[in-house]
C-alpha positions in Angstrom: 38.1 -77.1 32.1 39.7 -74.3 29.4 43.4 -72.8 29.8 44.7 -69.5 28.1 48.3 -69.8 28.7 49.5 -65.8 27.8 54.0 -65.4 26.8 55.7 -62.4 25.5 55.9 -60.0 27.9 58.1 -57.5 28.8 60.4 -54.7 29.4 61.0 -52.3 25.9 61.8 -49.0 25.3 59.4 -46.5 24.5 58.7 -46.7 20.2 60.1 -50.9 20.1 57.9 -53.8 20.1 56.4 -56.9 21.8 54.1 -59.5 20.6 52.1 -61.9 22.9 50.8 -64.7 22.0 48.0 -66.9 23.7 46.6 -70.5 23.6 44.0 -72.2 24.6 43.7 -75.6 25.6 41.6 -78.1 27.0 37.1 -79.8 26.2 35.6 -77.2 24.6 33.7 -77.1 21.1 35.0 -74.2 19.5 36.0 -70.2 20.0 34.2 -67.2 19.0 36.0 -64.3 20.2 39.3 -64.1 21.6 40.9 -60.9 22.8 42.9 -58.7 23.7 42.8 -56.3 27.7 44.9 -54.2 30.1 45.4 -52.9 32.9 47.0 -50.3 34.0 49.0 -49.8 37.4 47.0 -48.4 39.9 43.8 -49.2 38.3 41.1 -51.8 39.0 39.6 -52.2 35.9 40.6 -53.7 32.8 39.9 -52.3 29.5 39.5 -53.5 26.0 42.6 -53.0 23.7 41.5 -55.7 20.8 39.3 -58.8 20.0 38.7 -61.1 17.0 36.0 -63.2 16.1 36.3 -66.7 14.4 35.1 -65.1 11.0 38.0 -62.3 11.2 36.5 -59.8 12.0 38.6 -56.9 14.6 37.5 -54.2 17.1 40.9 -52.1 18.3 40.5 -49.4 21.7 41.2 -45.9 20.3 44.2 -45.9 21.5 45.9 -48.5 20.1 44.3 -48.4 17.3 47.6 -47.9 14.0 49.3 -49.4 16.6 48.6 -52.5 17.5 47.1 -55.6 14.9 45.5 -58.3 16.5 45.7 -61.9 14.5 44.2 -65.5 15.5 45.2 -69.1 14.2 42.1 -70.8 14.9 43.8 -74.0 14.2 46.0 -73.3 17.0 43.4 -71.7 19.3 45.6 -68.9 19.2 45.0 -65.3 19.5 48.2 -62.9 19.0 48.7 -59.3 19.8 51.0 -57.6 17.6 52.7 -54.4 19.5 54.5 -51.4 17.8 55.4 -48.0 18.8 54.6 -48.5 22.0 54.5 -45.9 24.8 54.7 -45.9 28.5 51.0 -45.4 28.7 50.4 -49.1 27.1 52.4 -50.3 30.2 49.7 -52.7 32.0 49.2 -56.5 32.5 47.5 -57.9 29.7 45.3 -60.9 29.6 43.8 -63.1 26.9 40.2 -63.5 26.9 38.0 -66.0 25.4 34.6 -67.0 25.2 33.9 -71.2 24.7 31.8 -72.8 23.0 31.6 -75.8 25.7 28.7 -78.3 24.0 25.9 -75.7 23.8 27.1 -72.8 26.2 28.9 -70.2 26.2 31.8 -69.3 28.5 34.7 -66.5 29.0 37.3 -68.0 30.1 40.9 -65.5 30.9 44.8 -66.1 31.1 46.6 -65.5 34.4 48.1 -61.9 32.4 51.5 -61.0 31.0 53.5 -58.0 32.1 54.1 -55.3 29.9 56.6 -52.2 31.3 57.5 -50.3 28.4 60.3 -47.3 29.5 61.0 -43.5 28.4 
């Protein structure tokens, strides 16, 4: 089994910054892609915020480009999301996701989510 544990959410004023962390633990061979998704209040869909491959290639949602930075520490099986110039519309539950290789198969795992609230 694989567990993803997130931390770093909280309440911040508009224009402020937060850093989210997510660490994977358990039994696996490697992690292909790690990413962050978010689910805004009153919605049922999780949207991609950013993801990063094991080689360091990144992809961002248009709404966060230039404000958020995703990074990863392969040795620690961890992914981070540096969020700057936060806006009220960034308020959401942020979820970490990992595509994990166990033996020869790829599995998807999610963290429990961490709340980010941006006040105006």
